[in-house]
N, C-alpha and C positions, 0 to 999 in steps of 0.2 A: 494518572493525570486525569483530571475531571475534564470535561468539554469547556466549561466556563472559565477554567483558569488557562487552557489553551487560546481560547479567544481573547481575553486579556493580554497575555503576554503577546499574540500576534499584534494586537492594536495599539501596545505600549511601544513594540519594534517599531511600526508602521509610523508611529507618531514621532518617535525619535529620529527614524532615517528623514523625513521629511523637515522637520526642524533642523536638524545638522545640515542638512544640504542647501537649505535656507540660510543658517548661520554662516556656513561657508561661502556662499555666495555674495552675501552682505560683506564679509571680511575680504573676500577676493576683490569685490568691485571697490573697496574702500583704499585697498592698498595699489590696485592697478597691477597686480601680479598676474601675468599673461600664464604663468603655469599652473596656478590656482585656479584661474577662470578655465583653464582647460580641463581640470579635475572636476569642477563642479558641472561642465557640461557633460561629461563623460558618466558621471553620476545620476544626470538627469535624463539620460538617453534610455529608452524610445519615447518616454512621456513628453519630453520637449516637443519632438517633432511632431507627435499626435497634435497638441496643441498649436503649433504652426499651420499645419495642414486642415486642421477641421475646424480650427476657432478663428485664428488671426488672419489667414488668406482669406476666408468667407468675408470677415469684416472689413477687410480693405478693399474686396472686390465691391460690397456693398456701400461704403462708405467714403471710399477713395482714401487715398495717401494724407495724412495730415502732416507730413513733412516731419522735421525735427528728427528725423533718423540718420544724423550724421556721424556715426561713428560708435563710439563707445556706450553702453547702456548706464553707466554708472553704478554705485553701490546698491540702489534699491532695484534697480531693473536686474542686476544678476542675481539679487536676492530672490525676487519674484518669479523671475523664469526659473531658477534652480528650485524652488519650493514648490511652484505649480507643476514642474515637469517630475519632480519625485512625486507629488501626490497622485498624478495620473500614473505613474509606475504602479504606487500602490493599489488603484483602482484595478488596472489591467493584470495584476497577480492575483487579485481576490476575484475577479471574474474567471480567470484560469482555474483556479481553484475550486470554485465553485462547479465550474464545468465537469472537472475529473470527479468529484463529490458525486455529481449526478449520474455520470456514466459508469462509476463504481457501483453505486447502488441500484442501477438497472442491468448489469452483467449477469447477476444470479437468475435471475428473471427471464432474460433473453435466452440464458443456456437451458433452462426448463422447458421453455417453449421450441426450441429447436429439435425439429424432427429428422431421422436419418433418411439420407436419399436412397432409393433404391426400391 
């Protein structure tokens, strides 16, 4: 399998994951099903937590709470939260894979440089 076809498949899989998670959030929010919302919540973890901690909390501290946070997020809010959480998950996995590729590329060089003790 060529490298470009692996990248295309990975991109297609990542795009499908983000789109399906956003669609599931839209459907769960429209139906008001708590079980489906829990499923979307778990599908978008830990990316959703990263968004809350590093984006939404600092914005709330900087600009204050605009109110309106009275409970249910609605269909669009659930779709947005699920989709953005899934997108952050894709970026986290991509970063981990790139890191592992770099480490694997450096291992042979490090083994050559290693000198025996003694």
